[in-house]
Each structure stands twice: as structure tokens, then as C-alpha cells.
C-alpha positions in Angstrom: 295.6 -10.9 -39.3 294.1 -11.4 -35.8 295.2 -8.5 -33.2 294.1 -10.7 -30.1 297.6 -11.4 -29.7 298.5 -7.7 -28.8 295.8 -7.5 -26.5 296.7 -10.4 -24.0 297.8 -9.7 -20.6 301.5 -9.5 -19.5 303.0 -10.0 -16.2 306.3 -10.3 -15.1 307.1 -10.3 -11.3 305.4 -7.3 -9.8 304.2 -5.4 -13.1 300.7 -6.9 -14.6 299.4 -4.9 -17.8 296.2 -6.0 -19.8 297.7 -5.9 -23.1 301.0 -5.3 -25.1 300.9 -1.6 -25.7 302.6 0.9 -23.7 302.6 5.1 -23.9 306.3 6.0 -25.1 307.6 8.6 -22.4 307.8 12.1 -24.4 308.9 15.3 -22.6 306.2 17.6 -22.6 307.3 20.7 -20.1 303.9 21.6 -18.9 304.9 21.2 -15.2 305.4 24.4 -13.8 308.5 25.0 -12.1 308.9 21.3 -12.1 305.7 20.6 -10.3 302.7 18.5 -11.8 299.7 20.0 -12.7 296.0 18.1 -12.6 296.2 18.6 -16.2 299.2 16.5 -16.3 297.1 14.0 -14.1 294.5 14.2 -16.5 296.4 14.2 -19.6 297.5 10.4 -18.3 294.4 9.2 -17.0 292.9 9.9 -20.2 294.8 7.2 -21.9 295.0 5.1 -19.4 291.3 4.9 -19.5 291.7 4.5 -23.3 293.6 1.0 -23.0 296.9 1.9 -22.7 298.4 -0.9 -21.1 301.1 1.0 -19.0 301.8 4.3 -19.4 305.4 5.5 -19.0 305.6 9.3 -18.1 307.4 11.7 -19.6 311.1 12.0 -18.4 311.3 13.5 -14.8 314.9 14.6 -13.0 316.5 13.6 -10.1 317.7 16.0 -7.5 321.3 16.9 -9.4 322.8 20.4 -10.6 321.2 20.9 -13.9 319.3 17.5 -14.4 317.0 19.0 -16.5 317.3 21.8 -19.9 313.8 23.3 -19.5 312.7 24.7 -16.6 309.1 22.7 -16.7 310.5 19.6 -16.9 309.0 17.8 -14.2 310.8 16.9 -10.9 310.9 13.4 -9.3 312.4 15.1 -5.7 310.7 17.1 -3.2 307.8 16.8 -1.1 305.8 19.1 -3.4 306.3 17.4 -6.5 306.3 13.6 -4.9 302.8 14.2 -3.6 301.6 14.9 -6.9 303.2 12.4 -8.5 301.2 9.9 -6.1 297.9 11.9 -6.8 298.5 10.9 -10.9 299.7 7.1 -10.0 296.4 7.0 -8.3 294.5 8.4 -11.0 295.7 6.3 -13.4 295.0 3.2 -11.2 291.4 4.4 -11.0 291.3 4.6 -14.8 292.2 1.0 -15.3 296.2 1.5 -16.1 299.5 0.9 -15.1 302.3 3.9 -14.8 305.8 4.4 -14.3 307.8 7.3 -14.2 310.9 7.9 -16.5 313.6 8.9 -14.4 316.2 11.1 -16.1 319.5 13.4 -16.0 319.8 15.3 -19.3 323.4 15.6 -19.1 325.5 18.0 -21.1 323.2 19.0 -23.4 323.2 22.8 -23.4 320.4 24.4 -25.4 317.0 25.8 -24.3 316.9 27.2 -20.6 319.7 27.5 -19.1 319.9 25.9 -15.4 321.3 27.9 -12.3 324.3 25.5 -12.1 326.8 23.9 -14.6 325.8 21.1 -16.9 326.9 17.7 -15.7 328.9 15.2 -18.3 331.3 12.7 -18.3 333.7 15.2 -19.1 333.1 17.8 -16.2 331.8 15.2 -13.3 334.2 14.7 -10.2 334.0 11.1 -8.5 332.0 12.9 -5.8 329.6 13.9 -8.3 328.9 10.6 -9.8 328.7 8.7 -6.2 326.1 11.5 -5.4 324.3 11.3 -9.2 324.0 7.6 -8.2 322.8 7.9 -5.0 320.2 10.6 -6.6 318.8 7.7 -8.9 318.3 5.5 -6.0 316.5 8.1 -4.2 314.2 8.8 -7.0 313.6 4.7 -7.4 312.3 4.5 -4.1 310.5 7.5 -4.1 308.6 5.9 -7.3 308.0 2.8 -5.4 306.7 4.6 -2.3 304.5 6.5 -4.7 302.6 3.5 -6.0 303.9 3.4 -9.1 303.9 0.0 -11.1 307.9 -0.1 -12.1 310.4 3.3 -12.5 312.1 3.3 -16.1 316.0 4.7 -16.2 316.5 6.7 -19.4 319.7 5.6 -20.8 319.1 7.0 -24.3 319.3 9.9 -26.7 322.8 11.4 -25.9 321.6 12.1 -22.3 324.0 11.4 -19.4 323.6 7.9 -18.7 324.3 7.6 -22.9 326.9 10.3 -22.5 328.8 8.1 -20.6 328.0 4.8 -22.9 329.1 6.6 -25.8 333.3 6.7 -26.9 332.4 10.7 -28.5 331.3 12.1 -25.3 333.0 9.9 -22.5 337.2 10.6 -22.7 337.3 9.7 -18.8 340.6 8.0 -18.0 339.2 6.6 -14.5 337.1 3.5 -13.9 334.2 4.7 -15.8 335.8 5.7 -19.0 337.1 2.8 -21.3 338.0 2.1 -24.6 335.3 -0.8 -25.2 331.2 -0.2 -24.7 331.4 -2.4 -21.8 334.2 -0.2 -19.6 331.5 2.8 -20.5 328.7 1.0 -19.2 330.2 1.1 -15.7 328.4 4.1 -14.7 324.8 2.4 -15.8 325.8 -0.2 -14.2 326.0 1.1 -11.0 322.9 3.3 -11.3 321.4 0.1 -11.8 322.5 -1.8 -8.9 321.8 1.3 -6.8 318.2 1.4 -7.7 317.5 -2.0 -7.7 318.7 -2.1 -3.9 316.3 0.8 -3.4 313.6 -0.8 -4.8 314.1 -4.8 -4.1 313.9 -7.5 -6.5 310.2 -8.1 -7.3 309.5 -4.0 -8.1 310.1 -4.2 -12.1 313.5 -1.6 -13.6 313.1 -0.7 -17.0 315.9 1.2 -19.2 315.6 3.1 -22.2 318.5 2.5 -24.5 319.4 3.7 -28.2 321.8 3.3 -30.6 321.3 7.0 -32.8 321.5 10.3 -30.3 320.1 13.3 -31.1 323.4 15.0 -31.7 324.3 12.0 -34.4 321.6 9.4 -35.9 324.0 7.7 -37.3 326.0 6.7 -34.0 326.2 3.1 -33.3 327.6 2.1 -29.8 327.3 -1.8 -30.8 328.4 -2.4 -34.0 328.4 -6.4 -33.9 326.5 -8.7 -32.0 329.1 -9.2 -30.0 329.6 -5.4 -28.5 326.0 -5.4 -28.1 325.9 -8.5 -25.8 329.0 -6.4 -23.7 326.7 -3.8 -23.5 323.3 -5.0 -22.5 324.3 -8.2 -20.5 326.1 -6.3 -17.6 322.7 -3.9 -17.6 320.4 -7.5 -17.2 323.2 -8.9 -14.6 322.9 -5.8 -12.5 319.1 -5.9 -12.5 317.2 -4.5 -15.5 314.0 -6.3 -16.3 312.9 -5.3 -19.1 314.9 -3.3 -22.0 313.1 -0.3 -24.0 315.0 -0.4 -27.5 314.8 3.0 -29.1 315.0 3.0 -33.0 313.8 6.3 -34.9 312.1 3.6 -37.3 311.1 -0.1 -35.9 311.1 -2.1 -38.7 314.6 -1.4 -39.9 317.1 -4.5 -38.8 319.7 -4.0 -36.6 322.7 -5.6 -38.1 323.2 -7.2 -41.6 322.4 -10.6 -42.6 319.0 -10.6 -40.1 315.8 -8.6 -40.2 315.8 -8.6 -36.1 315.5 -5.1 -34.7 317.1 -3.4 -31.9 314.5 -4.9 -29.7 314.8 -8.4 -31.1 318.6 -8.3 -30.8 318.4 -7.4 -27.2 316.0 -9.9 -26.4 317.6 -12.8 -28.3 320.8 -11.7 -26.2 319.7 -11.1 -22.9 316.5 -13.5 -22.7 315.0 -10.2 -21.2 311.5 -9.1 -22.0 312.0 -6.3 -24.7 309.8 -3.2 -26.1 310.1 -1.9 -29.2 309.3 1.7 -30.2 310.2 4.0 -33.4 307.2 5.4 -35.4 305.1 2.5 -34.7 301.8 4.6 -35.3 303.3 6.8 -38.0 304.1 5.8 -42.1 305.6 9.5 -42.8 308.4 11.0 -41.6 308.0 13.0 -37.9 309.8 16.0 -39.0 307.5 16.4 -42.1 304.8 17.3 -39.8 306.6 20.3 -38.9 306.5 21.1 -42.8 302.9 20.7 -43.4 303.2 17.2 -44.3 300.9 14.2 -43.0 302.5 12.0 -41.0 300.3 9.2 -41.7 299.4 6.0 -39.8 300.9 2.8 -40.1 300.7 -0.4 -41.5 300.1 -2.8 -38.1 300.8 -5.8 -40.5 304.3 -5.7 -39.7 304.4 -5.0 -36.2 302.1 -8.2 -35.6 304.3 -10.3 -37.8 307.4 -9.4 -35.8 305.4 -9.7 -32.4 303.8 -13.0 -33.1 307.6 -14.2 -34.0 308.8 -13.2 -30.7 311.3 -10.6 -31.7 309.4 -8.5 -28.3 307.0 -8.2 -25.5 305.5 -4.7 -25.2 305.0 -2.5 -28.2 305.3 1.9 -27.6 303.8 4.4 -29.2 304.6 7.8 -28.9 303.2 10.6 -30.9 300.7 8.9 -32.3 298.9 9.1 -28.6 299.3 12.8 -28.3 296.9 13.7 -31.1 294.6 10.6 -30.3 294.4 9.3 -27.2 291.8 6.5 -28.1 294.4 4.9 -30.8 294.7 1.8 -28.8 290.8 1.5 -28.5 290.6 2.2 -32.2 293.5 -0.2 -33.0 291.6 -3.0 -30.9 288.3 -2.6 -32.5 290.1 -2.7 -36.4 289.2 0.7 -36.5 291.9 1.7 -38.8 290.1 4.7 -40.9 289.6 6.5 -38.0 293.5 6.8 -36.8 294.3 9.9 -36.3 297.5 11.0 -37.8 300.4 12.6 -35.5 300.4 17.2 -36.3 302.7 19.3 -34.7 300.0 21.2 -33.3 299.8 17.9 -30.6 302.8 19.1 -29.1 301.2 22.9 -27.9 298.9 21.0 -25.7 297.9 18.4 -23.3 295.2 17.1 -24.3 
């Protein structure tokens, strides 16, 4: 099968990419007290130079109490951190790539480092907290544009704050930010997107990462039917989301019975907007098996290509494979599949 289609340029509004491959955001927690280092700059530039079309940074947090759960997760606020992010963006551009920060608030995830303030969650946040959090997301959006980034991504997945508002298991509010339906529980995210859109203007690309599954429960579904999916994602598109980053644990699994479309395929069908697929793209084995000495393997690209060429999604995010093999995209382009390196747990201990 020809891989040429995966190496065609992509353009949407002001975002221009050399190919369809994206580095997925992966928390590394190597930013000293929240300030990115030169090592982090080199880490991203190395992958941009190896032909990754778009770098999505690890989650970077907004200026809110307890927005992070590890002290060395990078901040996306404050003069020192933002100056370093501007430097990082310039380095990626010099290497021929594009870059977008993932903007994040972890919400109530009480493990690891304990912050100096209570965790924020749908259960604990006052109306004033919510207003201030929306404003902090907007400030981060403006900072991303001012620092020269090519786009931004909102982290709305995996059981973190925005996703906690989506999920009926964690959103028990009885005001305008709660409700019995996914459309009602999406109002916080819609308000965040609208504020960020106002901060960056009409042409700066906003991506949002969504997932059905949660770290707390892999079997959760926010949308059980295509109609519920429409009620969830259409308001986000109308609020200003340009591209949907659809996270699955395994991208090849169908989202609903009776159709083999995956999560990204269904969101594109419902919204008409570009989508990114992600979920074990570069792997054939189970992720957790790598921590038990098992080989994660390297994926067969044929199924990915079949779905892409069918038009199910526009971009492909690769995560763990790029940790151990920064040249993964170059090797795929050259057809050097026998030279692809499989993910190893040791990859998480370095910023190579």
C-alpha cells in the first residue's frame, strides 16, 4: 500500500503542516518547578527535525490553584515559563515543524504530589471559581498565540477537569454547569472554548482532545449513541473548536455497534470538522505489558492507512513510539518498518 497520502500537506485556517503525523501529548514532568528547560526544547525540536508534522506538547497548566498534580509539570503562565515556551516554539520552527501547547487543568486527581491548595472539581468549585478558571484558560490561549505557537489544544479528556464536567459520574452540580444530559454537562467546556476563541481571534486553530474512556474507568462512555455524540460535540464545534483529537485506547476499535467507524471517524461524520485519531497507533502489544518486560511491538500500518484513505480522519497522532524512536515518522516514510523500535518502559525515564 502506498503511504504517500499520509505525507501530503495539511492546512486549516492558519495551521499548515508538512504531513499528517502528530506527536501526541504525553506528560513527562521534567520542567523544574514548572519552568521548561533547554532539555525540553531539544526534546521537541529533535522530533520536529525528524519530520513529525505537528508537535502537541505535554499538558501545560493554567494559572489556577491545584491545576497540576505533579510539581514539575510545566506551567503555561508567568513570565519565566512563557519566555521558555516562546524559545521552544522558535526551536521547533527552525527544525521545520509546527507546535501547539496542550492547555490543561487536572481537576480532582488526588495522587502524586499534593498541591498547596485544594483540588478543584465540579463538586467543589464555586461560580466564582468557574468564572476565574474560564478566564485562566482564555489567558493561556492568548499567551500561546503571543508566543508564536501554530495552534493550541484543550485537554478535555481522560478524567481531568473539563472531562469531569462532561461525566455524570463526577458532575453532580445542580446549576447551569450540571445536568442529566451530556449536552447540559458540556456547558462548562463550551464556555471555555468561547473564551479561548475570543482571546485568539477567528483564524488561530483550536483543537480539543476528547475521550470516552477515563483513567478512573476504561469502560465509561459519555455518548452511548451517535445522537448523544452529536449533542456532545456539535456545541463544541459551534463554540469554536476547529479540530477534534479523538482519543481511544486502540484506534482500530469501532465506537458504536453496527459500523466500523472509530471515535475520530464518528466525530468527523457528525461535525464535518477535521479530526485526529490516536490510540496505540505505533504499537501492536499492550502498553501495560511493557512494564512487565513484554515487547510492545510495532503496529501494522495497513489498517491505519485504510481508514485514513477512506476519509475517517485527517491527522494521526503517535505517542509512545516517538518516545523511544524520535525518527519513527522518517522510518515510516522510507518504508523502513523493520527498523522501527518498540516502546519500552525505560523511555519514560528520559527526555531523549
